[in-house]
Every structure is written in C-alpha cells, then in structure tokens.
C-alpha positions as CSV (number, residue, x, y, z in Angstrom):
1,M,118.3,7.4,73.2
2,S,117.3,9.6,76.1
3,I,117.8,8.6,79.7
4,P,114.4,8.1,81.4
5,H,113.5,10.5,84.2
6,S,113.4,9.2,87.7
7,Q,110.0,8.6,89.3
8,P,108.7,9.9,92.7
9,G,110.0,7.7,95.5
10,E,112.8,6.2,93.3
11,L,116.4,6.2,94.5
12,V,118.8,8.2,92.3
13,N,122.5,7.7,92.3
14,V,124.4,11.0,92.3
15,Q,127.7,9.7,93.5
16,P,130.9,10.8,91.8
17,L,131.4,9.3,88.4
18,G,135.2,9.0,88.8
19,D,137.0,7.8,85.7
20,A,133.7,7.7,83.8
21,L,133.2,11.4,84.2
22,T,134.8,12.4,80.9
23,S,132.6,10.1,78.9
24,Q,129.3,11.4,80.4
25,K,126.9,14.1,79.2
26,T,124.5,16.4,81.0
27,Y,121.1,14.9,81.6
28,T,117.8,15.7,83.3
29,I,117.2,13.4,86.3
30,S,113.6,14.5,86.9
31,K,111.2,17.2,85.9
32,T,107.8,18.0,87.3
33,D,105.6,21.1,86.9
34,D,107.5,22.8,89.8
35,L,111.0,21.3,89.9
36,E,113.8,20.2,87.6
37,L,116.9,18.2,88.7
38,I,119.8,18.1,86.3
39,R,123.2,16.3,86.4
40,L,125.4,18.9,84.8
41,I,128.7,17.6,83.3
42,L,131.3,20.2,82.6
43,P,134.7,19.4,81.1
44,A,137.7,21.4,82.3
45,G,137.6,24.9,80.7
46,K,133.9,24.9,79.8
47,I,132.2,28.2,80.5
48,I,128.5,28.8,80.9
49,P,128.2,32.6,80.3
50,T,126.3,34.9,82.6
51,H,122.6,34.2,82.7
52,R,119.6,34.3,85.1
53,T,117.0,31.8,86.1
54,P,113.4,32.8,86.7
55,G,113.2,30.6,89.8
56,Q,115.4,29.7,92.8
57,I,118.3,27.3,92.1
58,T,120.7,25.2,94.1
59,V,124.0,24.0,92.7
60,Q,125.9,21.2,94.5
61,C,129.3,20.1,93.3
62,I,129.5,16.4,93.3
63,E,133.1,16.2,91.9
64,G,135.6,18.5,90.4
65,Q,135.9,22.2,90.9
66,V,134.2,25.2,89.2
67,L,134.4,28.9,89.6
68,F,130.9,30.2,90.2
69,S,130.6,34.0,89.6
70,T,127.7,35.8,91.2
71,M,126.8,38.9,93.2
72,G,130.2,40.4,92.7
73,Q,132.0,37.3,93.9
74,E,134.0,34.4,92.4
75,L,133.3,31.4,94.5
76,N,135.5,28.3,94.3
77,L,132.8,25.5,94.4
78,E,134.4,22.1,95.1
79,A,133.1,18.6,95.8
80,G,130.8,18.5,98.8
81,Q,129.8,22.2,98.6
82,L,126.5,23.7,97.7
83,L,125.1,27.1,97.1
84,F,121.7,28.6,96.3
85,L,120.5,31.6,94.5
86,L,117.3,33.6,94.5
87,P,115.3,34.1,91.3
88,G,116.9,36.4,88.7
89,V,120.4,36.6,90.2
90,P,123.0,36.8,87.3
91,H,125.6,34.1,87.5
92,S,128.2,32.2,85.4
93,V,130.2,29.0,85.8
94,Q,133.6,28.0,84.6
95,A,134.9,24.4,85.1
96,V,138.4,24.4,86.5
97,T,138.6,20.6,86.3
98,D,136.3,18.0,84.9
99,S,133.2,18.5,87.1
100,S,129.8,17.1,87.9
101,L,127.1,19.3,89.5
102,L,123.6,18.6,90.7
103,L,121.4,21.5,89.7
104,T,118.0,22.0,91.2
105,L,115.7,24.5,89.6
106,V,112.4,25.7,91.0
107,L,110.3,26.4,88.0
108,Q,108.2,29.5,87.7
109,H,104.8,29.6,86.2
110,K,103.6,32.5,84.1
C-alpha cells in the first residue's frame, strides 16, 4: 500500500522519527509537475553512489548523520543542517548513522 501524497496547503510532519526510524522506508511526500519532496531513509552504512540530478536540489538532514560528497568536498551533514546543489552537480551520500533526510528536487522539463 502506498502512502498518499500530501495536498497543497496540508501540514506535513517531518519531525525526527526517533526509535521508529529503523522501521521506516523512503517515500515521496508530494510531487507536482515542477517539484518533488522525498523523505529519504538511510540505514547506517547505506551508500548512494555518485549521480547527478537534472534540476536543483536541497538536502536537509532531519536526524542522523551522512557524508555528502560533492564538488571535491566531503561534507558531514548532521541533523538541522541543509545544503543545496545546482543542476548536474555530481554527488554521493553515505549514511554514517541511521538517518532521515528531506530531499527537494526541482524537476526539469524537456
């Protein structure tokens, strides 16, 4: 069963999951023609290999800690921190601890 997407004007809870984090899975919060919001759940040790997104992105760490590699740097992204990237910038992610991220993607139209 899929989780329904949020609707415009609807409050969405993105607070830390705490003890429930390890039992959760990644899901799309909302998606429109121009924007996608994803709650990304990464267990400790999970690696997302180097990739690029066609649009701008923001990545906000809600809980946990990840190593975010981009632009020749390894950034230690922790709860309460956010970064953004311009389109096409290569990046990878490695979860240091069980982590929850809020990912915002600006969708590009061809």
